Phi, psi and omega in degrees: 000024179295137174087000178264143177301130175080003181207160176075183179232028183288160184273352183276154180254136174296144176291152182296144183282133177250124180261151180236132174252132182311130180086359181236164176287171174288143183225155175278169177304317183296315182297324181290321177294323179292314178301316179295323176296320176296318180294326177294319176294322180291320181295325176291319176297316184293322178297322181282342179229072181296147177276121180230088181293155174290162178302326181289324178289319175300317180293320179298317178299311181297318179300317176301320181290325178297319183293340176283341177295144174300152182304313184298330178287319184289333181272350182293131177273118186281165178300132182298347176284351181266063187298325179295320178295319177305314184291330179288315183290330188303305178299326180292320183293321179292325182294314189294326182284351182285000000 
């Protein structure tokens, strides 16, 4: 087992292990730890500075998402037992018809 990381008594040194996160390049352990520390700092900042959109901005965002739905999905009459969904769709339908 000479030359393998964690085993044997060989003189060669194993290459650093490179880890891959989907959508990102391969990184060393140190780079990942640095990335995680940056994410931790961002999460702390985000918690201290929450995003509070106005009702108009929130409705605009929901309306934008609604427009991304396929037309057949938007025209689908949902099961009447889904009362919460109906109440959600109603203002969007009125907004869309303007």
